[in-house]
C-alpha positions in Angstrom: -13.2 -9.2 -2.9 -15.1 -7.0 -0.5 -15.7 -3.5 -1.9 -13.4 -1.7 0.5 -10.1 0.2 0.4 -8.1 -0.3 3.6 -5.2 2.0 2.8 -4.1 4.4 0.2 -0.3 4.8 0.0 1.3 7.8 -1.7 4.8 7.5 -2.9 6.5 10.8 -1.9 9.8 12.5 -2.6 10.2 13.9 0.9 8.6 12.1 3.9 9.2 15.1 6.2 7.7 17.6 3.7 4.7 15.4 3.1 4.1 14.9 6.9 4.2 18.7 7.4 1.6 19.1 4.6 -0.8 16.4 5.8 -0.3 16.7 9.6 0.4 20.4 10.1 -1.2 21.9 7.0 -4.3 19.8 6.5 -4.4 18.6 10.2 -4.8 14.9 9.4 -4.4 12.9 12.6 -1.1 11.1 12.4 -0.3 7.8 14.2 2.7 7.7 16.5 5.9 7.3 14.4 9.6 6.8 15.1 11.4 9.9 13.8 13.7 7.9 11.5 10.9 5.7 10.1 10.3 5.5 6.3 6.5 5.5 6.7 3.8 7.7 8.2 0.2 6.7 8.8 -2.9 8.9 9.1 -6.3 7.8 10.2 -9.1 9.0 8.0 -12.8 8.4 8.1 -13.2 4.8 6.8 -9.6 4.2 5.7 -6.0 5.1 6.3 -3.5 7.2 4.3 0.1 6.1 4.2 3.1 8.1 3.1 6.2 6.1 1.9 9.2 7.1 -0.2 8.2 6.7 -3.9 11.3 4.7 -4.8 10.7 2.2 -1.9 7.0 1.9 -2.8 7.9 1.1 -6.4 10.4 -1.4 -5.2 7.9 -3.1 -2.9 5.4 -3.4 -5.8 8.3 -4.6 -8.1 7.6 -1.8 -10.7 9.9 0.8 -12.2 10.0 4.0 -10.1 10.0 6.5 -12.9 7.2 9.0 -13.0 6.3 7.8 -16.5 6.2 4.2 -15.3 4.5 4.5 -11.9 1.8 6.9 -10.6 3.2 6.8 -7.1 -0.2 5.7 -5.7 -1.2 2.2 -4.5 -4.5 1.1 -3.0 -4.5 -1.7 -0.4 -7.2 -4.2 0.5 -6.4 -5.9 3.8 -7.8 -9.4 4.6 -7.8 -11.8 7.5 -5.6 -14.6 6.2 -2.8 -15.6 3.8 -5.3 -17.8 1.9 -7.6 -14.8 1.3 -4.6 -12.9 -0.2 -4.1 -15.8 -2.7 -7.8 -16.0 -3.4 -8.3 -12.3 -4.2 -5.2 -12.2 -6.4 -6.6 -15.2 -8.4 -10.0 -13.4 -8.6 -8.3 -10.2 -9.9 -6.4 -12.2 -12.5 -9.5 -14.1 -13.6 -11.3 -10.7 -14.0 -8.6 -9.4 -16.4 -6.1 -8.0 -13.9 -2.4 -8.6 -14.1 -0.4 -10.0 -11.2 2.5 -7.6 -10.6 3.9 -9.3 -7.5 2.8 -12.7 -6.4 1.8 -13.2 -2.8 4.7 -13.6 -0.4 6.0 -13.0 3.0 7.0 -9.3 3.3 9.6 -7.3 5.2 7.1 -5.7 7.5 5.9 -9.0 8.9 2.8 -9.6 6.8 1.9 -11.4 3.6 1.0 -9.6 0.4 0.9 -9.4 -3.3 0.0 -6.8 -5.9 -2.2 -6.8 -9.0 -2.8 -4.1 -11.6 -6.2 -3.4 -13.0 -6.7 -2.9 -16.8 -5.5 0.7 -16.5 -2.4 -0.4 -14.5 -3.6 1.1 -11.2 -1.9 -1.0 -8.5 -3.7 -2.8 -5.6 -1.9 -4.5 -2.8 -3.8 -7.3 -1.2 -2.4 -7.8 2.3 -2.7 -9.9 5.4 -1.1 -7.7 8.1 -0.3 -10.4 10.6 -0.6 -8.3 13.7 0.1 -11.3 16.0 3.9 -11.2 15.2 6.0 -8.9 17.2 
């Protein structure tokens, strides 16, 4: 696994309130977004920040959504193929991580899976197949 974080996703209670905070308050540059979209992306130096409803983020990672069960934060490591997703999940498991969600086709058109590190911090390993539209 390359030592990089492609994306940090924050599970939020109110997407509109969080957008106002990051875009209007902190002046983070936000990508174009459909008004009714469940997700917002901000370009940061060296990575991206994503806001996504906390319950939907927990559902995507297949973990309970309760605040005592899930921190509401996931880290993502994007790769260039489905095979690399599988390889990195295997590496994480071999290193002592726990597979939370096996690699699979996902609703947004890519391929991803999740692992938890020894302290249960969640990492998504994703192949964002940008060729599909």
